C-alpha positions in Angstrom: -0.9 17.1 -23.9 -0.5 14.0 -21.3 3.2 13.7 -19.4 5.5 11.5 -19.8 5.8 8.8 -17.6 8.0 5.8 -17.5 5.9 3.1 -16.0 6.2 -1.0 -15.4 3.3 -1.2 -17.3 2.8 -5.0 -16.0 -0.7 -5.1 -15.6 -2.3 -7.5 -18.1 -4.9 -6.4 -20.1 -7.7 -8.5 -21.5 -9.1 -8.1 -25.3 -12.7 -10.0 -24.0 -14.5 -9.0 -21.0 -15.6 -12.4 -20.2 -12.7 -13.5 -19.4 -11.7 -11.3 -16.0 -14.1 -13.4 -14.1 -11.1 -15.6 -13.7 -8.5 -13.0 -12.5 -11.5 -12.0 -10.4 -11.8 -15.4 -8.6 -8.0 -15.9 -8.6 -8.0 -12.2 -7.1 -5.4 -10.8 -9.5 -5.5 -7.4 -11.4 -6.2 -6.7 -15.1 -7.5 -3.8 -17.1 -10.1 -4.5 -19.8 -11.9 -1.7 -22.1 -15.3 -4.0 -22.5 -16.8 -3.0 -19.5 -18.0 0.8 -21.0 -17.5 -0.2 -24.6 -20.8 0.0 -26.4 -22.6 2.0 -22.7 -23.0 5.4 -22.1 -19.7 5.8 -21.1 -17.5 5.0 -23.7 -15.3 6.7 -24.5 -15.7 9.8 -22.9 -12.3 11.7 -23.1 -14.0 14.7 -24.0 -14.6 17.3 -21.4 -17.5 18.6 -22.5 -18.6 14.8 -22.9 -18.5 13.8 -19.4 -20.0 18.0 -18.3 -22.7 17.4 -20.4 -22.7 13.7 -18.5 -21.7 14.8 -15.3 -22.4 18.3 -15.1 -24.9 18.3 -12.5 -23.1 16.3 -9.9 -22.0 18.4 -6.6 -18.7 19.0 -6.0 -17.7 20.2 -2.4 -14.5 20.7 -1.3 -13.2 21.6 2.6 -13.4 25.2 2.7 -14.9 25.9 -0.4 -18.7 26.5 -1.9 -20.4 23.1 -3.4 -20.1 23.8 -7.2 -21.3 21.7 -10.0 -18.7 19.2 -11.8 -18.7 21.7 -14.7 -17.8 24.5 -12.6 -15.0 22.5 -10.6 -12.2 22.1 -13.5 -12.9 26.0 -14.0 -12.9 27.2 -10.5 -9.6 28.4 -9.5 -9.6 28.3 -5.7 -10.4 24.5 -6.1 -6.9 21.9 -5.4 -6.1 19.0 -7.2 -7.3 16.8 -4.6 -9.2 13.5 -5.3 -12.7 14.1 -4.6 -16.0 12.3 -4.6 -19.0 13.8 -6.8 -22.5 13.4 -5.4 -24.5 12.2 -8.3 -28.5 12.9 -9.2 -30.6 10.3 -8.2 -31.2 9.1 -12.1 -27.1 9.2 -12.5 -26.9 7.4 -9.6 -29.4 4.9 -10.9 -28.0 4.8 -14.8 -24.7 4.1 -13.1 -25.9 1.1 -10.9 -27.6 -0.6 -13.3 -24.0 -1.1 -15.8 -22.2 -2.5 -12.9 -25.6 -4.8 -11.6 -25.5 -6.0 -15.5 -22.3 -8.6 -17.7 -19.7 -7.7 -16.8 -19.6 -6.6 -13.5 -22.5 -8.2 -12.2 -22.0 -6.8 -8.5 -25.0 -8.0 -7.2 -24.8 -5.1 -4.2 -23.2 -2.0 -6.3 -22.7 1.6 -5.0 -21.3 3.9 -7.3 -18.6 6.5 -6.8 -17.8 8.8 -9.1 -14.4 10.7 -8.9 -12.8 13.6 -9.9 -9.7 15.1 -9.8 -7.3 17.7 -11.5 -4.0 16.5 -13.5 -1.1 16.6 -10.1 -3.3 15.5 -7.7 -1.4 12.3 -6.0 -2.8 9.5 -3.8 -0.5 7.6 -2.0 -0.8 4.1 -1.0 -3.5 2.9 0.9 -6.3 0.0 0.8 -9.6 -0.5 1.4 -10.7 -2.2 4.4 -14.4 -3.2 3.3 -12.6 -6.7 1.7 -14.2 -5.9 -1.2 -13.0 -6.0 -5.1 -12.9 -2.4 -6.2 -13.8 -1.8 -10.5 -12.5 1.8 -11.4 -13.6 2.8 -15.2 -11.9 5.7 -16.3 -14.4 8.5 -18.0 -11.8 11.0 -19.0 -8.5 11.9 -19.0 -5.3 9.9 -17.7 -4.2 8.0 -14.4 -0.8 6.2 -13.0 -2.0 3.3 -10.8 0.0 1.1 -8.7 -1.1 -2.0 -7.1 0.7 -4.0 -4.2 -0.2 -7.0 -3.5 -1.7 -7.8 0.5 1.8 -9.8 0.6 4.4 -7.2 0.8 2.0 -4.9 3.6 5.2 -4.8 5.6 7.0 -3.1 3.1 4.5 -0.4 3.0 4.8 0.6 7.2 1.1 0.6 6.9 -0.7 2.8 9.5 -4.9 2.6 10.6 -6.8 5.7 9.5 -10.8 5.2 10.1 -12.2 3.3 7.0 -8.6 2.2 5.2 -4.7 1.2 5.9 -2.3 4.2 5.0 1.4 3.7 4.2 3.9 5.6 5.6 6.0 5.4 3.0 6.7 8.6 1.3 6.1 7.5 -1.9 4.0 10.2 -3.4 7.2 12.7 -2.9 9.9 10.2 -4.9 10.6 10.7 -8.3 10.3 7.9 -10.8 13.7 6.4 -10.7 13.2 5.8 -6.6 9.5 4.8 -7.7 10.8 2.7 -9.8 13.1 0.8 -7.5 10.4 1.1 -4.8 8.0 -0.8 -6.8 10.7 -3.2 -8.1 11.0 -4.4 -3.9 7.3 -4.7 -3.2 6.9 -6.9 -6.6 4.4 -4.1 -8.0 1.9 -3.7 -10.7 2.2 -0.3 -12.2 0.1 1.6 -15.6 -1.9 4.2 -16.6 -4.5 3.8 -17.4 -6.8 5.8 -20.5 -9.8 6.4 -20.8 -12.8 4.3 -21.9 -10.7 1.1 -19.5 -11.9 0.1 -16.5 -9.3 -1.9 -14.1 -10.1 -4.6 -11.2 -8.1 -3.9 -8.6 -8.3 -7.1 -5.7 -9.4 -6.5 -2.3 -7.0 -5.4 0.3 -4.3 -4.3 -2.7 -2.3 -1.5 -1.8 -3.2 1.3 -4.5 -1.0 5.1 -5.3 -3.1 6.9 -7.6 -1.8 10.0 -9.5 -3.8 12.0 -11.9 -1.8 12.8 -15.1 -4.3 14.5 -16.3 -7.8 16.1 -15.3 -9.8 13.2 -14.4 -13.4 11.7 -14.2 -13.2 7.9 -12.8 -16.1 5.7 -11.8 -15.8 2.8 -9.1 -17.9 0.2 -8.2 -17.5 -2.3 -4.9 -18.1 -5.6 -5.6 -19.9 -7.0 -2.4 -17.3 -9.5 -0.2 -18.7 -12.3 1.3 -20.9 -11.9 4.7 -18.8 -13.7 6.7 -15.8 -11.4 5.4 -18.0 -8.3 5.6 -18.1 -8.7 8.7 -14.0 -7.9 9.3 -13.8 -4.9 9.0 -14.9 -4.5 13.1 -12.1 -6.3 13.3 -9.2 -3.6 12.5 -9.7 -1.1 16.1 -9.2 -4.0 18.2 -6.2 -4.9 16.9 -2.3 -4.1 18.0 -0.7 -2.1 15.1 2.1 -5.2 14.2 -1.2 -7.5 14.2 -2.9 -5.3 11.0 -1.1 -6.8 7.7 -1.8 -10.4 9.7 -5.6 -9.3 9.4 -5.0 -8.0 6.6 -3.1 -11.1 5.3 -6.0 -14.0 6.1 -8.6 -11.7 4.8 -7.5 -11.1 0.9 -6.4 -14.9 1.2 -10.2 -16.4 2.3 -11.6 -13.1 0.2 -9.8 -14.2 -2.8 -10.3 -17.9 -2.7 -14.2 -19.2 -2.3 -13.6 -22.2 -0.8 -10.5 -21.5 0.7 -13.0 -19.4 2.6 -15.8 -22.5 3.0 -12.7 -24.6 4.3 -11.7 -22.2 7.2 -14.7 -20.4 7.8 -15.2 -21.9 11.6 -11.5 -20.7 12.3 -12.0 -17.2 10.9 -14.9 -17.3 12.8 -14.0 -17.8 16.7 -10.6 -15.7 16.2 -13.3 -13.0 15.0 -14.7 -13.7 18.1 -12.1 -14.1 20.3 -10.4 -10.5 18.6 -14.0 -8.9 19.2 -14.0 -10.1 22.8 -11.1 -9.1 23.6 -10.3 -13.0 24.8 -6.6 -13.9 26.1 -4.5 -15.9 23.2 -6.5 -13.9 20.4 -3.0 -13.1 19.8 -1.8 -16.7 19.3 -4.6 -18.1 17.1 -4.2 -14.8 14.9 -0.5 -14.9 13.9 -1.5 -19.3 13.6 -4.1 -19.4 11.6 -1.8 -16.3 9.1 1.1 -18.2 8.8 -1.4 -21.2 7.5 -2.9 -19.4 5.3 0.2 -17.2 4.2 3.7 -19.3 5.0 6.8 -17.0 4.0 4.3 -14.0 3.6 7.1 -12.8 6.2 11.2 -12.3 7.2 10.0 -13.6 9.9 7.5 -13.6 12.6 6.3 -10.1 14.1 6.0 -9.4 17.3 5.1 -7.0 20.1 8.5 -5.8 19.7 8.1 -5.0 16.0 5.8 -2.0 17.0 8.6 0.5 16.7 8.1 -0.2 12.5 4.2 0.4 12.4 4.6 3.7 13.9 4.4 7.4 11.7 7.7 7.9 10.1 7.6 11.3 10.8 8.6 10.2 14.3 11.7 8.5 12.8 14.7 8.2 13.1 16.0 7.7 16.9 18.5 10.0 17.7 21.9 9.9 15.4 24.4 8.9 17.7 27.2 12.0 17.8 29.9 10.5 20.6 31.9 8.4 19.1 31.1 4.3 19.1 32.9 2.0 21.9 33.1 -1.4 23.5 31.1 -1.0 25.6 28.0 0.7 23.6 24.6 -1.6 22.4 24.0 -1.6 18.8 20.5 -1.9 17.3 19.4 -1.3 13.7 16.8 1.0 13.5 13.1 -0.7 11.8 11.9 1.8 9.3 11.9 2.9 5.6 13.4 5.9 4.4 14.7 7.8 1.6 18.7 7.9 3.0 21.3 9.4 1.4 23.5 7.0 -0.9 26.5 7.6 -3.6 26.9 10.5 -4.5 25.5 9.5 -8.0 22.4 8.3 -6.3 21.4 11.1 -3.9 18.5 10.0 -2.7 18.3 6.2 -2.9 15.7 3.8 -1.1 16.8 1.8 1.6 14.9 -1.0 3.3 15.1 -2.6 6.8 12.6 -4.9 8.6 14.0 -4.4 12.5 16.1 -7.4 12.3 17.4 -8.1 9.4 18.7 -6.3 6.3 15.7 -7.1 3.6 17.0 -5.0 0.4 19.6 -2.4 -0.2 18.9 -0.1 -3.6 21.2 1.7 -5.2 24.1 1.6 -2.3 26.9 0.8 -4.7 30.4 1.1 -2.7 32.5 -1.8 -1.8 32.5 -1.5 2.0 28.2 -2.5 1.5 28.4 -6.8 1.6 30.5 -6.1 4.7 28.3 -3.5 6.2 25.1 -5.8 5.3 26.4 -7.8 7.2 27.3 -6.2 10.0 23.4 -4.4 10.4 21.9 -8.2 10.3 24.4 -9.5 12.9 23.9 -6.4 15.2 20.0 -6.3 14.5 19.7 -10.7 15.0 21.9 -9.9 18.6 20.0 -10.8 21.8 19.1 -7.5 24.1 21.8 -6.4 25.1 24.8 -7.1 23.9 27.9 -5.3 23.5 30.1 -4.0 20.8 33.2 -5.8 22.3 31.0 -8.8 22.2 29.8 -8.8 19.0 33.3 -7.7 17.4 34.1 -11.2 19.6 31.5 -13.2 16.9 32.3 -11.5 14.2 36.0 -12.2 14.8 37.3 -8.7 14.0 38.9 -5.5 16.2 36.6 -3.9 18.5 38.0 -0.4 16.8 37.5 -2.2 13.9 34.0 -2.7 14.0 32.9 0.9 15.2 34.5 2.6 12.4 32.2 0.8 10.7 29.0 1.0 13.0 29.7 4.6 12.7 29.4 4.5 8.8 26.3 2.7 9.5 25.3 5.2 12.6 26.0 8.2 9.5 23.4 6.0 7.2 20.5 5.9 9.5 20.6 2.0 9.8 22.4 1.8 13.2 22.1 3.6 16.7 23.1 3.0 20.0 20.5 1.3 22.5 20.7 3.2 25.6 22.8 0.9 28.3 20.7 0.1 31.2 
């Protein structure tokens, strides 16, 4: 029985596979049943059929013996995690041929078969190969949530060896929390069923929840030669620059005409990054802001590096002594789950480090006043004391101290160490 999930169900489903190329060209996600229709993978939502088709594939999970896909679904010692199956040469050739012909028409497809048991959750991540992904569901159902690169800052990215990982613990949230967060990041969300194929545009974030036991195939559409080189820059950039590079590459990867017009500048910035030249940061930000205007509330700077630290390293130690006029308040830049109203004990509170971008499910009479104070704290120059902030806000120091104590309890602000 398929678990009932509440989703946004806001990914467009195309009736004709022929319509998909316009979406691919624009870098927009879609779902179609036309890719697998009429092929040997059509409507195989049956375990015995899947085992006959993929059963010879080999499955390996860390610290477990290598077994066949047919054995995997009955092996009790294997965990629910998403696993890549090792294909036989014949099956790999069949899948490659399927990807090369219309409507996919991938020039250099590489077939990957993903299997996993019900309950497996892959946290939000972003592949850095700059290619679009076609994810074809052969068996079972999975919830897929997508977020545009435009919202990268809100997903608190961290760099892994081959992908960007989100430090927001979305996979641990309940359904209400997930829907709130998806609304905040303008996310796409649906359940992908057997026989359907999802297109994930280049550098889009994706979260996957295996609702049932699943088998799926993914093909990466080859990026242009220029963008294929972009992955070399990731480990050479400062953490606060990763989303800037992601924005640039995503924008150019989804708009070939734009990529042609900016080819020389892109190549120059990439060469500058590779050689570690001075002035790289400025050139990177200039190109980003031109290609992605308004993407961030404010420009990122080296002082924003804590935003991209691992979540387990925060929050900063809470202030336990009373607030006073000489304290130096500052905001805590991170995304977290926080206690809010008694009716909503796990509300999601999102800060960007200087400005309260959004407060979700915080329902009390003081919300507007506290948001004003938190914003003022974030915008105040370094070294601004509580007394100076009170004068700027035209309020009593004692009243401001009480408000800062409340914000401190919620984890929104802390006291910077005095010089």
